[in-house]
C-alpha positions, -999 to +999 in steps of 0.1 A: -005-371-109+006-341-089+032-350-062+021-346-026+027-312-013+037-299-047+023-265-057+007-266-092+017-231-104-004-232-136-036-242-116-029-216-090-024-189-118-058-200-133-076-196-100-060-162-092-070-149-126-106-162-121-107-145-087-092-113-100-116-110-129-146-115-107-133-089-082-125-065-109-161-067-122-174-059-088-150-031-083-160-014-116-196-015-105-189+004-074-182+038-089-178+056-055-151+033-043-134+034-076-134+072-076-120+075-041-092+049-050-082+067-082-089+105-076-081+109-039-043+104-041-041+129-070-062+156-052-043+152-020-010+156-039-022+188-055-034+201-021-001+191-005+019+215-027+010+245-006+024+227+025+055+216+007+062+252-005+066+263+031+091+236+042+127+243+049+144+217+026+179+232+028+206+206+035+182+176+030+189+171-008+151+173-014+131+196-036+094+202-039+092+175-066+110+149-045+087+157-017+054+157-037+059+127-060+070+101-034+042+115-011+017+107-038+029+071-039+021+070-001-014+083-008-019+055-035-007+028-010-029+040+018-061+049-001-061+029-032-049-004-016-052-003+022-084+015+028-100+003-004-091-033+002-102-033+038-137-024+027-136-050+000-125-077+024-152-068+049-179-067+023-170-100+007-168-116+041-202-102+053-218-113+020-205-149+026-184-147-006-151-156+011-167-185+029-181-199-003-147-195-020-131-216+008-152-246-001-134-246-036-098-255-045-084-220-038-063-218-006-069-190+019-039-171+006-051-173-030-085-160-020-072-130-003-046-123-030-071-128-058-095-104-042-066-079-040-054-082-076-075-055-091-066-030-064-030-039-068-029-034-106-048-001-103-024+011-076+006+000-096-006+019-126-013+050-106+023+048-091+038+046-126+017+074-139+024+097-109+062+089-110+064+095-148+039+123-151+049+141-119+086+139-128+078+155-162+056+183-149+080+191-121+111+187-143+127+160-121+158+141-131+155+103-132+158+084-099+195+079-090+187+045-074+157+032-094+160-002-077+152+012-044+122+031-058+109-001-073+116-022-041+098+004-019+067+004-041+064-033-046+071-043-009+048-014+001+019-029-020+025-062-003+024-047+032-008-028+025-026-059+014-016-076+047-025-047+068-059-045+050-065-080+061-055-072+097-079-041+097-107-062+082-104-087+110-114-059+135-141-043+112-177-055+115-194-037+086-183-020+053-195+013+067-173+008+098-141+004+077-141+042+072-136+044+110-113+015+116-089+025+088-086+061+100-060+058+128-036+040+105-041+065+078-037+095+101-005+080+116+009+072+082+002+107+067+017+125+098+045+103+109+056+082+079+069+109+057+040+110+033+033+147+040+063+158+060+096+139+050+116+123+079+146+143+067+131+176+080+120+161+114+142+163+146+165+133+147+148+117+177+114+120+162+126+108+128+142+077+143+109+068+160+088+075+129+111+055+107+099+023+124+062+029+113+049+006+085+048+030+057+080+049+066+105+024+050+086+026+017+087+064+018+124+064+026+132+040-002+111+059-028+121+094-018+158+089-009+163+063-037+151+090-061+177+116-049+203+090-041+210+102-005+202+069+013+233+054+029+240+016+028+231+013+065+199+033+061+189+013+030+194-020+050+175-007+079+145+004+057+144-030+040+146-049+073+119-028+089+096-033+058+102-070+058+096-073+095+062-056+091+054-079+062+062-110+083+041-096+112+013-087+089+013-123+075+012-139+110-016-115+121-038-123+091-033-160+096-041-157+133-070-132+133-087-129+098-123-142+102-139-160+074-174-159+090-196-128+090-192-107+122-228-099+128 
């Protein structure tokens, strides 16, 4: 008999696999959502090349490649995970799928994580392909601090799942998710170093923007690649990222609605 309060890891794994398979089946049936999640980051990276070519990167230690490739990771996090998953959570909630799942053995956290697994695996695969393929195309040297690149990507994925849950709490319909996710996407692209690295911003602006949710991930990936992140800046980026993860967890527990918001 399972001890009171003890987590059955194998049972939890089985439940997560079952939820993930079901969600993957639904995701593969939605061709439009799948196309947006997979194609948009690549297309935006290609379009960003023109912007990058006009940047003054002198003295930053960055090149076109180390601006473009980490930027593509930011696009994957925001589009393939955050925006995509917000729509999924809202749709499953409004269709009463999440409510029915709560009557079973799965915990609330397992339900949300299981629903996110296909998006997370697709995004992780995209990140690997973009990092490896982009580095080969742009003739980039391997990352000087690969552990920072990995930490930035993995923690960034966790944060995007939580922020998707927060956005879903304030979104009534699937169609409305395209509107409710836009402010965060716009702020992330402009102020978090996805398009314009913090290194080329004025110091005062960069210090403020470094506190935005996606900024620590971009700093860890980009500066971890070129090896220019100091010990203090590394700790600061990790602390800011962890603080956002904690805040996101608390917000989801407090506000995520399991009943339809009609």
